C-alpha positions, 0 to 999 in steps of 0.5 A: 499499499505504501508503495502505491502512494509513494507512486502516486505522489512520484506521479504527481510531482512529477505532473507538477514539474511538467506543467512548470517546465511547459510554461517557461516553455512558453514564456521563453518562447514568447520571449524569443517572437516578441524579440525578434518583433523587436528585431523587425522593426528595429530594422524598418528604423535602420532603413527608414532612418539612412532614407532621412540621412540620405535626404537630409544629403541632398538638401545640403546639396539643394542648399549649397547649390542655390547659395552658389546661384544667389551668389552669383546672380548677385555678381550678375547684378553688381555687373549690370549696376556697373555699367 
């Protein structure tokens, strides 16, 4: 009779351990899924940042070109006033 009781306790203990293992496994799987989502979001943000940096570089180049054009116009105006 004692063996049956001990066997029942062992099975109950194993059941608890298995449930704990499964719950921890689910938590780990959920955490890995969330990490994957975060990495994906970071990749999107990196792409956006790269595109923004390129846009800023283009804008700086346009400002330089406009400054040069403005300088040329000022020189032309000065020459026309001199005549």
